[in-house]
py3Dmol code that shows the C-alpha trace and the ligand (Angstrom):
import py3Dmol

protein = """\
ATOM      1  CA  MET A   1     119.938  93.679 118.104  1.00  0.00           C
ATOM      2  CA  SER A   2     119.812  95.103 121.704  1.00  0.00           C
ATOM      3  CA  ALA A   3     116.524  96.467 123.039  1.00  0.00           C
ATOM      4  CA  PRO A   4     115.478  99.211 120.611  1.00  0.00           C
ATOM      5  CA  LEU A   5     115.814 102.878 121.578  1.00  0.00           C
ATOM      6  CA  LEU A   6     113.061 103.847 119.103  1.00  0.00           C
ATOM      7  CA  SER A   7     110.487 101.324 117.911  1.00  0.00           C
ATOM      8  CA  LEU A   8     107.704 101.947 115.330  1.00  0.00           C
ATOM      9  CA  ARG A   9     105.125  99.136 115.125  1.00  0.00           C
ATOM     10  CA  GLY A  10     102.440  99.081 112.520  1.00  0.00           C
ATOM     11  CA  VAL A  11     102.449 102.921 112.228  1.00  0.00           C
ATOM     12  CA  SER A  12      99.957 104.442 109.797  1.00  0.00           C
ATOM     13  CA  ARG A  13      99.572 108.185 109.072  1.00  0.00           C
ATOM     14  CA  HIS A  14      96.895 109.330 106.647  1.00  0.00           C
ATOM     15  CA  TYR A  15      96.228 112.993 105.712  1.00  0.00           C
ATOM     16  CA  PRO A  16      92.729 113.885 104.517  1.00  0.00           C
ATOM     17  CA  THR A  17      92.831 116.393 101.641  1.00  0.00           C
ATOM     18  CA  GLN A  18      90.207 117.792  99.283  1.00  0.00           C
ATOM     19  CA  ALA A  19      91.335 115.359  96.654  1.00  0.00           C
ATOM     20  CA  GLY A  20      91.159 112.320  99.017  1.00  0.00           C
ATOM     21  CA  VAL A  21      93.239 110.707 101.671  1.00  0.00           C
ATOM     22  CA  VAL A  22      97.027 110.710 101.267  1.00  0.00           C
ATOM     23  CA  ARG A  23      98.364 107.495 102.750  1.00  0.00           C
ATOM     24  CA  ALA A  24     101.769 108.836 103.878  1.00  0.00           C
ATOM     25  CA  LEU A  25     102.595 105.830 106.033  1.00  0.00           C
ATOM     26  CA  ASP A  26     100.916 102.407 105.912  1.00  0.00           C
ATOM     27  CA  ARG A  27     101.777 100.028 108.774  1.00  0.00           C
ATOM     28  CA  VAL A  28     105.435 100.911 109.023  1.00  0.00           C
ATOM     29  CA  SER A  29     107.578  99.040 111.504  1.00  0.00           C
ATOM     30  CA  LEU A  30     111.213 100.139 112.279  1.00  0.00           C
ATOM     31  CA  ASP A  31     113.569  99.746 115.141  1.00  0.00           C
ATOM     32  CA  ILE A  32     116.711 101.802 116.075  1.00  0.00           C
ATOM     33  CA  ALA A  33     119.031 100.463 118.723  1.00  0.00           C
ATOM     34  CA  PRO A  34     121.001 102.727 121.054  1.00  0.00           C
ATOM     35  CA  GLY A  35     124.040 104.070 119.272  1.00  0.00           C
ATOM     36  CA  GLU A  36     122.880 102.672 115.900  1.00  0.00           C
ATOM     37  CA  THR A  37     122.449 104.465 112.624  1.00  0.00           C
ATOM     38  CA  LEU A  38     119.440 103.486 110.555  1.00  0.00           C
ATOM     39  CA  GLY A  39     119.605 104.839 106.929  1.00  0.00           C
ATOM     40  CA  LEU A  40     116.279 105.528 105.354  1.00  0.00           C
ATOM     41  CA  VAL A  41     116.066 105.788 101.507  1.00  0.00           C
ATOM     42  CA  GLY A  42     113.385 106.139  98.832  1.00  0.00           C
ATOM     43  CA  GLU A  43     112.092 108.594  96.246  1.00  0.00           C
ATOM     44  CA  SER A  44     110.473 111.952  97.170  1.00  0.00           C
ATOM     45  CA  GLY A  45     107.004 111.364  98.547  1.00  0.00           C
ATOM     46  CA  CYS A  46     107.690 107.777  99.770  1.00  0.00           C
ATOM     47  CA  GLY A  47     107.030 108.732 103.468  1.00  0.00           C
ATOM     48  CA  LYS A  48     110.634 109.277 104.733  1.00  0.00           C
ATOM     49  CA  SER A  49     109.978 112.722 106.185  1.00  0.00           C
ATOM     50  CA  THR A  50     106.703 111.540 107.718  1.00  0.00           C
ATOM     51  CA  VAL A  51     108.729 108.835 109.587  1.00  0.00           C
ATOM     52  CA  ALA A  52     111.068 111.660 110.796  1.00  0.00           C
ATOM     53  CA  ARG A  53     108.032 113.667 112.022  1.00  0.00           C
ATOM     54  CA  VAL A  54     106.624 110.562 113.757  1.00  0.00           C
ATOM     55  CA  ALA A  55     110.003 109.875 115.430  1.00  0.00           C
ATOM     56  CA  MET A  56     110.149 113.439 116.567  1.00  0.00           C
ATOM     57  CA  ARG A  57     106.464 113.301 117.671  1.00  0.00           C
ATOM     58  CA  LEU A  58     105.733 116.355 115.539  1.00  0.00           C
ATOM     59  CA  THR A  59     102.668 114.512 114.172  1.00  0.00           C
ATOM     60  CA  ASP A  60     100.101 112.143 115.570  1.00  0.00           C
ATOM     61  CA  VAL A  61      99.721 108.636 114.159  1.00  0.00           C
ATOM     62  CA  ASP A  62      96.445 107.116 113.136  1.00  0.00           C
ATOM     63  CA  GLU A  63      97.326 103.633 114.287  1.00  0.00           C
ATOM     64  CA  GLY A  64     100.273 101.792 115.642  1.00  0.00           C
ATOM     65  CA  GLU A  65     102.841 102.242 118.417  1.00  0.00           C
ATOM     66  CA  VAL A  66     105.814 104.563 118.742  1.00  0.00           C
ATOM     67  CA  ARG A  67     108.007 103.556 121.627  1.00  0.00           C
ATOM     68  CA  LEU A  68     111.080 105.431 122.950  1.00  0.00           C
ATOM     69  CA  ASP A  69     113.032 103.359 125.419  1.00  0.00           C
ATOM     70  CA  GLY A  70     110.002 101.113 125.777  1.00  0.00           C
ATOM     71  CA  GLU A  71     107.563 103.975 126.596  1.00  0.00           C
ATOM     72  CA  ASP A  72     104.685 104.499 124.199  1.00  0.00           C
ATOM     73  CA  ILE A  73     104.930 108.068 123.091  1.00  0.00           C
ATOM     74  CA  ALA A  74     102.545 107.929 120.138  1.00  0.00           C
ATOM     75  CA  ARG A  75      99.833 109.647 122.089  1.00  0.00           C
ATOM     76  CA  ALA A  76     101.920 111.613 124.604  1.00  0.00           C
ATOM     77  CA  ARG A  77     100.592 115.065 125.450  1.00  0.00           C
ATOM     78  CA  GLY A  78     101.513 117.995 127.654  1.00  0.00           C
ATOM     79  CA  ARG A  79     104.270 117.291 130.213  1.00  0.00           C
ATOM     80  CA  ALA A  80     104.799 113.722 128.857  1.00  0.00           C
ATOM     81  CA  LEU A  81     105.556 115.092 125.412  1.00  0.00           C
ATOM     82  CA  HIS A  82     107.746 117.964 126.829  1.00  0.00           C
ATOM     83  CA  ALA A  83     109.844 115.273 128.517  1.00  0.00           C
ATOM     84  CA  VAL A  84     110.208 113.379 125.129  1.00  0.00           C
ATOM     85  CA  ARG A  85     111.555 116.482 123.285  1.00  0.00           C
ATOM     86  CA  PRO A  86     115.100 116.613 124.701  1.00  0.00           C
ATOM     87  CA  ARG A  87     115.612 112.867 123.895  1.00  0.00           C
ATOM     88  CA  VAL A  88     115.030 113.136 120.112  1.00  0.00           C
ATOM     89  CA  GLN A  89     116.445 116.125 118.193  1.00  0.00           C
ATOM     90  CA  MET A  90     116.698 116.935 114.501  1.00  0.00           C
ATOM     91  CA  VAL A  91     119.143 118.401 111.986  1.00  0.00           C
ATOM     92  CA  PHE A  92     117.472 119.876 108.870  1.00  0.00           C
ATOM     93  CA  GLN A  93     118.695 120.053 105.370  1.00  0.00           C
ATOM     94  CA  ASP A  94     119.114 123.808 105.043  1.00  0.00           C
ATOM     95  CA  PRO A  95     121.168 125.213 107.962  1.00  0.00           C
ATOM     96  CA  ALA A  96     120.532 128.820 106.769  1.00  0.00           C
ATOM     97  CA  ALA A  97     116.806 128.338 106.969  1.00  0.00           C
ATOM     98  CA  SER A  98     116.878 126.450 110.327  1.00  0.00           C
ATOM     99  CA  LEU A  99     118.793 129.258 112.162  1.00  0.00           C
ATOM    100  CA  ASN A 100     117.141 132.596 113.014  1.00  0.00           C
ATOM    101  CA  PRO A 101     119.214 135.309 111.298  1.00  0.00           C
ATOM    102  CA  ARG A 102     118.511 137.755 114.130  1.00  0.00           C
ATOM    103  CA  THR A 103     119.850 135.686 117.001  1.00  0.00           C
ATOM    104  CA  THR A 104     123.507 135.036 117.680  1.00  0.00           C
ATOM    105  CA  ILE A 105     124.829 131.514 117.555  1.00  0.00           C
ATOM    106  CA  GLY A 106     125.133 131.600 121.429  1.00  0.00           C
ATOM    107  CA  GLN A 107     121.483 132.627 121.791  1.00  0.00           C
ATOM    108  CA  ALA A 108     120.377 129.948 119.378  1.00  0.00           C
ATOM    109  CA  LEU A 109     122.264 127.250 121.346  1.00  0.00           C
ATOM    110  CA  GLU A 110     121.108 128.482 124.753  1.00  0.00           C
ATOM    111  CA  ALA A 111     117.488 128.556 123.723  1.00  0.00           C
ATOM    112  CA  PRO A 112     116.758 124.789 124.273  1.00  0.00           C
ATOM    113  CA  LEU A 113     118.401 124.982 127.726  1.00  0.00           C
ATOM    114  CA  ILE A 114     116.170 127.897 128.688  1.00  0.00           C
ATOM    115  CA  VAL A 115     113.029 126.177 127.382  1.00  0.00           C
ATOM    116  CA  HIS A 116     113.861 123.052 129.378  1.00  0.00           C
ATOM    117  CA  ARG A 117     115.068 125.019 132.459  1.00  0.00           C
ATOM    118  CA  ARG A 118     118.611 123.577 132.524  1.00  0.00           C
ATOM    119  CA  GLY A 119     121.213 125.418 134.622  1.00  0.00           C
ATOM    120  CA  ASN A 120     121.800 129.027 135.420  1.00  0.00           C
ATOM    121  CA  THR A 121     123.202 131.629 132.993  1.00  0.00           C
ATOM    122  CA  ALA A 122     126.859 130.771 133.695  1.00  0.00           C
ATOM    123  CA  GLU A 123     126.208 127.049 133.375  1.00  0.00           C
ATOM    124  CA  ARG A 124     124.292 127.466 130.114  1.00  0.00           C
ATOM    125  CA  GLN A 125     127.090 129.584 128.612  1.00  0.00           C
ATOM    126  CA  ALA A 126     129.639 126.960 129.669  1.00  0.00           C
ATOM    127  CA  ARG A 127     127.570 124.267 127.987  1.00  0.00           C
ATOM    128  CA  VAL A 128     127.390 126.375 124.810  1.00  0.00           C
ATOM    129  CA  ALA A 129     131.159 126.706 124.747  1.00  0.00           C
ATOM    130  CA  GLU A 130     131.645 122.988 125.428  1.00  0.00           C
ATOM    131  CA  VAL A 131     129.220 121.983 122.626  1.00  0.00           C
ATOM    132  CA  LEU A 132     130.782 124.419 120.127  1.00  0.00           C
ATOM    133  CA  ARG A 133     134.136 122.830 120.862  1.00  0.00           C
ATOM    134  CA  SER A 134     132.658 119.268 120.413  1.00  0.00           C
ATOM    135  CA  VAL A 135     131.521 120.152 116.882  1.00  0.00           C
ATOM    136  CA  GLY A 136     134.870 121.701 115.954  1.00  0.00           C
ATOM    137  CA  LEU A 137     134.064 125.384 116.367  1.00  0.00           C
ATOM    138  CA  HIS A 138     135.730 127.972 118.539  1.00  0.00           C
ATOM    139  CA  PRO A 139     133.577 129.160 121.507  1.00  0.00           C
ATOM    140  CA  ASP A 140     134.060 132.691 120.229  1.00  0.00           C
ATOM    141  CA  MET A 141     131.610 131.814 117.472  1.00  0.00           C
ATOM    142  CA  ALA A 142     128.871 132.316 120.091  1.00  0.00           C
ATOM    143  CA  VAL A 143     128.771 136.088 119.423  1.00  0.00           C
ATOM    144  CA  ARG A 144     128.456 135.778 115.638  1.00  0.00           C
ATOM    145  CA  PHE A 145     125.287 135.748 113.536  1.00  0.00           C
ATOM    146  CA  PRO A 146     124.398 132.939 111.084  1.00  0.00           C
ATOM    147  CA  HIS A 147     125.189 135.071 107.965  1.00  0.00           C
ATOM    148  CA  GLU A 148     128.791 135.503 109.231  1.00  0.00           C
ATOM    149  CA  LEU A 149     129.408 131.766 108.961  1.00  0.00           C
ATOM    150  CA  SER A 150     130.107 129.463 105.999  1.00  0.00           C
ATOM    151  CA  GLY A 151     127.591 126.743 105.035  1.00  0.00           C
ATOM    152  CA  GLY A 152     129.666 124.028 106.770  1.00  0.00           C
ATOM    153  CA  GLN A 153     129.994 126.108 109.971  1.00  0.00           C
ATOM    154  CA  ARG A 154     126.270 126.827 109.942  1.00  0.00           C
ATOM    155  CA  GLN A 155     125.589 123.010 109.719  1.00  0.00           C
ATOM    156  CA  ARG A 156     127.977 122.396 112.608  1.00  0.00           C
ATOM    157  CA  VAL A 157     125.975 124.986 114.594  1.00  0.00           C
ATOM    158  CA  ALA A 158     122.765 123.105 113.691  1.00  0.00           C
ATOM    159  CA  ILE A 159     124.354 119.873 114.951  1.00  0.00           C
ATOM    160  CA  ALA A 160     125.500 121.712 118.082  1.00  0.00           C
ATOM    161  CA  ARG A 161     121.969 122.866 118.769  1.00  0.00           C
ATOM    162  CA  ALA A 162     120.687 119.243 118.373  1.00  0.00           C
ATOM    163  CA  LEU A 163     123.318 118.156 120.927  1.00  0.00           C
ATOM    164  CA  MET A 164     122.624 120.780 123.550  1.00  0.00           C
ATOM    165  CA  LEU A 165     120.157 118.631 125.550  1.00  0.00           C
ATOM    166  CA  ASN A 166     122.152 115.419 125.289  1.00  0.00           C
ATOM    167  CA  PRO A 167     119.642 113.562 122.965  1.00  0.00           C
ATOM    168  CA  ALA A 168     119.657 109.761 122.574  1.00  0.00           C
ATOM    169  CA  LEU A 169     118.575 110.016 118.922  1.00  0.00           C
ATOM    170  CA  ILE A 170     119.142 112.658 116.239  1.00  0.00           C
ATOM    171  CA  VAL A 171     117.020 112.611 113.097  1.00  0.00           C
ATOM    172  CA  CYS A 172     119.158 113.844 110.166  1.00  0.00           C
ATOM    173  CA  ASP A 173     116.790 114.706 107.334  1.00  0.00           C
ATOM    174  CA  GLU A 174     118.979 115.222 104.213  1.00  0.00           C
ATOM    175  CA  ALA A 175     121.452 116.898 106.661  1.00  0.00           C
ATOM    176  CA  VAL A 176     124.349 117.141 104.195  1.00  0.00           C
ATOM    177  CA  SER A 177     122.487 117.468 100.870  1.00  0.00           C
ATOM    178  CA  ALA A 178     122.908 121.214 100.658  1.00  0.00           C
ATOM    179  CA  LEU A 179     126.667 121.169 101.431  1.00  0.00           C
ATOM    180  CA  ASP A 180     129.645 121.205  99.046  1.00  0.00           C
ATOM    181  CA  VAL A 181     131.232 117.770  98.540  1.00  0.00           C
ATOM    182  CA  SER A 182     134.382 118.541 100.580  1.00  0.00           C
ATOM    183  CA  VAL A 183     132.359 120.092 103.467  1.00  0.00           C
ATOM    184  CA  ARG A 184     129.915 117.245 103.296  1.00  0.00           C
ATOM    185  CA  ALA A 185     132.716 114.762 104.045  1.00  0.00           C
ATOM    186  CA  GLN A 186     133.811 116.822 107.080  1.00  0.00           C
ATOM    187  CA  VAL A 187     130.220 116.981 108.472  1.00  0.00           C
ATOM    188  CA  LEU A 188     129.677 113.228 107.972  1.00  0.00           C
ATOM    189  CA  ASN A 189     132.936 112.478 109.767  1.00  0.00           C
ATOM    190  CA  LEU A 190     131.859 114.815 112.560  1.00  0.00           C
ATOM    191  CA  LEU A 191     128.522 112.900 112.936  1.00  0.00           C
ATOM    192  CA  LEU A 192     130.424 109.545 113.013  1.00  0.00           C
ATOM    193  CA  ASP A 193     132.846 110.944 115.689  1.00  0.00           C
ATOM    194  CA  LEU A 194     129.943 112.230 117.809  1.00  0.00           C
ATOM    195  CA  ARG A 195     128.282 108.779 117.547  1.00  0.00           C
ATOM    196  CA  GLU A 196     131.520 107.211 118.736  1.00  0.00           C
ATOM    197  CA  THR A 197     132.074 109.515 121.645  1.00  0.00           C
ATOM    198  CA  LEU A 198     128.538 110.183 122.817  1.00  0.00           C
ATOM    199  CA  GLY A 199     126.743 106.984 121.822  1.00  0.00           C
ATOM    200  CA  ILE A 200     124.032 108.769 119.876  1.00  0.00           C
ATOM    201  CA  ALA A 201     121.745 106.928 117.497  1.00  0.00           C
ATOM    202  CA  TYR A 202     120.823 108.459 114.165  1.00  0.00           C
ATOM    203  CA  LEU A 203     117.784 108.150 111.853  1.00  0.00           C
ATOM    204  CA  PHE A 204     119.729 109.143 108.688  1.00  0.00           C
ATOM    205  CA  ILE A 205     117.465 110.191 105.789  1.00  0.00           C
ATOM    206  CA  SER A 206     119.139 110.826 102.438  1.00  0.00           C
ATOM    207  CA  HIS A 207     118.540 110.267  98.741  1.00  0.00           C
ATOM    208  CA  ASP A 208     122.350 109.732  98.357  1.00  0.00           C
ATOM    209  CA  LEU A 209     122.871 106.047  98.604  1.00  0.00           C
ATOM    210  CA  ALA A 210     126.616 106.269  98.861  1.00  0.00           C
ATOM    211  CA  VAL A 211     126.262 108.588 101.911  1.00  0.00           C
ATOM    212  CA  VAL A 212     123.692 106.202 103.471  1.00  0.00           C
ATOM    213  CA  ARG A 213     125.984 103.245 102.954  1.00  0.00           C
ATOM    214  CA  HIS A 214     128.912 105.119 104.521  1.00  0.00           C
ATOM    215  CA  MET A 215     126.831 106.140 107.631  1.00  0.00           C
ATOM    216  CA  SER A 216     124.479 103.345 108.409  1.00  0.00           C
ATOM    217  CA  ASP A 217     124.537 100.079 110.359  1.00  0.00           C
ATOM    218  CA  ARG A 218     121.150  99.122 108.915  1.00  0.00           C
ATOM    219  CA  ILE A 219     119.205 100.377 105.834  1.00  0.00           C
ATOM    220  CA  ALA A 220     115.412 100.614 105.345  1.00  0.00           C
ATOM    221  CA  VAL A 221     114.007 101.234 101.864  1.00  0.00           C
ATOM    222  CA  MET A 222     110.575 102.854 101.492  1.00  0.00           C
ATOM    223  CA  TYR A 223     108.112 102.944  98.586  1.00  0.00           C
ATOM    224  CA  LEU A 224     104.743 104.647  98.637  1.00  0.00           C
ATOM    225  CA  GLY A 225     104.372 104.717 102.436  1.00  0.00           C
ATOM    226  CA  GLN A 226     105.675 101.203 103.050  1.00  0.00           C
ATOM    227  CA  VAL A 227     108.970  99.638 104.016  1.00  0.00           C
ATOM    228  CA  VAL A 228     109.821  97.247 101.151  1.00  0.00           C
ATOM    229  CA  GLU A 229     113.212  96.065 102.291  1.00  0.00           C
ATOM    230  CA  GLN A 230     115.297  96.498 105.463  1.00  0.00           C
ATOM    231  CA  GLY A 231     118.178  94.838 107.132  1.00  0.00           C
ATOM    232  CA  PRO A 232     121.915  95.088 107.974  1.00  0.00           C
ATOM    233  CA  ARG A 233     123.720  97.470 105.586  1.00  0.00           C
ATOM    234  CA  ASP A 234     125.853  94.860 103.925  1.00  0.00           C
ATOM    235  CA  ALA A 235     122.909  92.444 103.407  1.00  0.00           C
ATOM    236  CA  VAL A 236     120.848  95.127 101.738  1.00  0.00           C
ATOM    237  CA  TRP A 237     123.746  96.453  99.745  1.00  0.00           C
ATOM    238  CA  HIS A 238     125.367  93.220  98.546  1.00  0.00           C
ATOM    239  CA  ARG A 239     122.340  90.773  98.650  1.00  0.00           C
ATOM    240  CA  THR A 240     119.651  93.186  97.444  1.00  0.00           C
ATOM    241  CA  LEU A 241     116.354  91.281  97.260  1.00  0.00           C
ATOM    242  CA  HIS A 242     113.655  93.748  96.253  1.00  0.00           C
ATOM    243  CA  PRO A 243     113.409  94.985  92.601  1.00  0.00           C
ATOM    244  CA  TYR A 244     112.853  98.586  93.782  1.00  0.00           C
ATOM    245  CA  THR A 245     116.004  98.570  95.951  1.00  0.00           C
ATOM    246  CA  ARG A 246     117.879  97.041  93.040  1.00  0.00           C
ATOM    247  CA  SER A 247     116.852  99.845  90.722  1.00  0.00           C
ATOM    248  CA  LEU A 248     117.823 102.461  93.302  1.00  0.00           C
ATOM    249  CA  MET A 249     121.216 100.832  93.849  1.00  0.00           C
ATOM    250  CA  SER A 250     121.856 100.555  90.148  1.00  0.00           C
ATOM    251  CA  ALA A 251     121.206 104.258  89.727  1.00  0.00           C
ATOM    252  CA  ALA A 252     123.704 105.189  92.437  1.00  0.00           C
ATOM    253  CA  PRO A 253     126.629 107.025  90.819  1.00  0.00           C
ATOM    254  CA  SER A 254     130.019 105.368  90.889  1.00  0.00           C
ATOM    255  CA  ALA A 255     133.376 107.122  90.821  1.00  0.00           C
ATOM    256  CA  HIS A 256     134.360 104.803  87.926  1.00  0.00           C
ATOM    257  CA  PRO A 257     131.884 103.119  85.548  1.00  0.00           C
ATOM    258  CA  ALA A 258     133.884  99.825  85.869  1.00  0.00           C
ATOM    259  CA  ASN A 259     132.989  99.842  89.634  1.00  0.00           C
ATOM    260  CA  ARG A 260     129.253  99.896  88.994  1.00  0.00           C
ATOM    261  CA  ARG A 261     127.988  96.885  90.980  1.00  0.00           C
ATOM    262  CA  LEU A 262     124.671  96.346  89.227  1.00  0.00           C
ATOM    263  CA  PRO A 263     123.598  96.792  85.595  1.00  0.00           C
ATOM    264  CA  ARG A 264     121.372  99.839  85.278  1.00  0.00           C
ATOM    265  CA  VAL A 265     117.690  98.867  85.987  1.00  0.00           C
ATOM    266  CA  VAL A 266     115.394 101.540  84.676  1.00  0.00           C
ATOM    267  CA  MET A 267     112.000 101.780  86.379  1.00  0.00           C
ATOM    268  CA  GLU A 268     108.917 102.134  84.255  1.00  0.00           C
ATOM    269  CA  GLY A 269     106.869 105.303  84.591  1.00  0.00           C
ATOM    270  CA  GLU A 270     106.281 107.682  87.486  1.00  0.00           C
ATOM    271  CA  GLN A 271     105.731 106.851  91.127  1.00  0.00           C
ATOM    272  CA  PRO A 272     101.954 106.515  91.571  1.00  0.00           C
ATOM    273  CA  SER A 273     100.089 108.988  93.784  1.00  0.00           C
ATOM    274  CA  PRO A 274      99.852 108.125  97.489  1.00  0.00           C
ATOM    275  CA  LEU A 275      96.241 109.314  97.105  1.00  0.00           C
ATOM    276  CA  ASP A 276      95.457 106.147  95.062  1.00  0.00           C
ATOM    277  CA  PRO A 277      98.151 103.518  95.536  1.00  0.00           C
ATOM    278  CA  PRO A 278      97.967 100.474  93.185  1.00  0.00           C
ATOM    279  CA  SER A 279      96.215  97.374  94.458  1.00  0.00           C
ATOM    280  CA  GLY A 280      98.339  94.299  95.312  1.00  0.00           C
ATOM    281  CA  CYS A 281     101.990  95.103  95.403  1.00  0.00           C
ATOM    282  CA  ARG A 282     102.338  98.841  95.249  1.00  0.00           C
ATOM    283  CA  PHE A 283     105.387  98.530  93.029  1.00  0.00           C
ATOM    284  CA  HIS A 284     103.707  96.318  90.426  1.00  0.00           C
ATOM    285  CA  THR A 285     103.038  99.243  87.969  1.00  0.00           C
ATOM    286  CA  ARG A 286     106.803  99.820  87.591  1.00  0.00           C
ATOM    287  CA  CYS A 287     108.210  96.311  88.255  1.00  0.00           C
ATOM    288  CA  ALA A 288     109.691  94.318  85.362  1.00  0.00           C
ATOM    289  CA  HIS A 289     108.883  91.044  87.214  1.00  0.00           C
ATOM    290  CA  ALA A 290     105.256  91.733  88.050  1.00  0.00           C
ATOM    291  CA  THR A 291     102.848  88.764  87.783  1.00  0.00           C
ATOM    292  CA  ASP A 292      99.158  88.328  88.168  1.00  0.00           C
ATOM    293  CA  GLN A 293      99.691  87.444  91.849  1.00  0.00           C
ATOM    294  CA  CYS A 294     101.582  90.772  92.362  1.00  0.00           C
ATOM    295  CA  ARG A 295      98.546  92.706  90.876  1.00  0.00           C
ATOM    296  CA  ALA A 296      96.061  90.792  92.941  1.00  0.00           C
ATOM    297  CA  SER A 297      97.575  90.398  96.447  1.00  0.00           C
ATOM    298  CA  ALA A 298      99.756  92.599  98.585  1.00  0.00           C
ATOM    299  CA  PRO A 299     103.014  90.906  99.703  1.00  0.00           C
ATOM    300  CA  ALA A 300     103.840  90.865 103.427  1.00  0.00           C
ATOM    301  CA  LEU A 301     107.216  91.755 104.825  1.00  0.00           C
ATOM    302  CA  ARG A 302     109.020  88.451 105.110  1.00  0.00           C
ATOM    303  CA  LEU A 303     112.233  87.591 106.907  1.00  0.00           C
ATOM    304  CA  LEU A 304     114.649  86.133 104.339  1.00  0.00           C
ATOM    305  CA  GLY A 305     117.977  86.263 106.118  1.00  0.00           C
ATOM    306  CA  ALA A 306     119.499  87.398 109.403  1.00  0.00           C
ATOM    307  CA  ASP A 307     117.301  90.392 110.189  1.00  0.00           C
ATOM    308  CA  HIS A 308     116.797  90.940 106.388  1.00  0.00           C
ATOM    309  CA  TRP A 309     113.154  91.708 105.579  1.00  0.00           C
ATOM    310  CA  VAL A 310     111.631  91.984 102.114  1.00  0.00           C
ATOM    311  CA  ARG A 311     108.103  92.792 100.816  1.00  0.00           C
ATOM    312  CA  CYS A 312     108.049  90.866  97.521  1.00  0.00           C
ATOM    313  CA  HIS A 313     106.217  87.644  96.426  1.00  0.00           C
ATOM    314  CA  LEU A 314     109.161  86.553  94.317  1.00  0.00           C
ATOM    315  CA  ALA A 315     112.139  87.419  96.521  1.00  0.00           C
TER     316      ALA A 315
END
"""
ligand_1 = """\
8
LIG
Fe 107.716 93.151 91.699
Fe 105.798 91.397 92.286
Fe 107.910 91.667 93.864
Fe 106.095 93.554 93.768
S 105.735 91.431 94.523
S 108.270 93.809 93.714
S 105.515 93.424 91.566
S 107.937 90.951 91.789
"""
view = py3Dmol.view(width=600, height=400)
view.addModel(protein, "pdb")
view.setStyle({"model": 0}, {"cartoon": {"style": "trace"}})
view.addModel(ligand_1, "xyz")
view.setStyle({"model": 1}, {"stick": {}})
view.zoomTo()
view.show()
């Protein structure tokens, strides 16, 4: 892997609440290379969105390092933080909610250029037209309002807004989940084309494993605030080592039952609360292979193949 564009090292983020401390992230380490797509999967509440917020520097971290192009941004403030913003942008799940209904598409796209003092009015409008074209929309769209667009067009606008400042990394948090299947395929292909032409890296968060597999170069699997398996896409997909990943993979729908790769592995019970994660291996309360060792000691993330990391005593 080339020098990482984004690197998280031992990042923890805990949120104090009245009921106790929510351990949203616990010593998470991830790397994303320039132009690479890292797919991030796991159940709701596993910490995926907190990773996105950390990558965007929308939240502080309690411990660990967050490096962007080698520069530690975990504790950046003021001007230093303002300089980070254009480099990492985000596409949200619901394009209708992420666009202001009272501003035109052109105004929404121009806003980041104004905030970051890029160009004069004519140059900004030229950039708006250029980026609209790059996402497959006609520049005339600039005068329309979000409610005049289809769901797919709105998500293209959301992608265009993320592109306005020439970011190095775009965080896609369930970016196609709210779209119809046919539109979803078009938006995914657009993201792949943009990666090809502009060299953008993606942190691609989705509960849809088929989509993650289609988009990603590498995959990281999270459970209760920890990365339990990560590695190259084909290694994680075809040589799955962690029981949790195996159960997620086995639950992935297949177009034909005969093509199902793994027999269905049903997890026991509910995901425990991040307020009080189980001792030892956090997955032991739901794992069919749990032993006394699993209940007593927490497994470390171990390297078990070319860049293939697994957090399991028995892997
Ligand atoms: Fe299951 Fe034990 Fe591995 Fe945890 S360490 S995933 S409980 S086998």
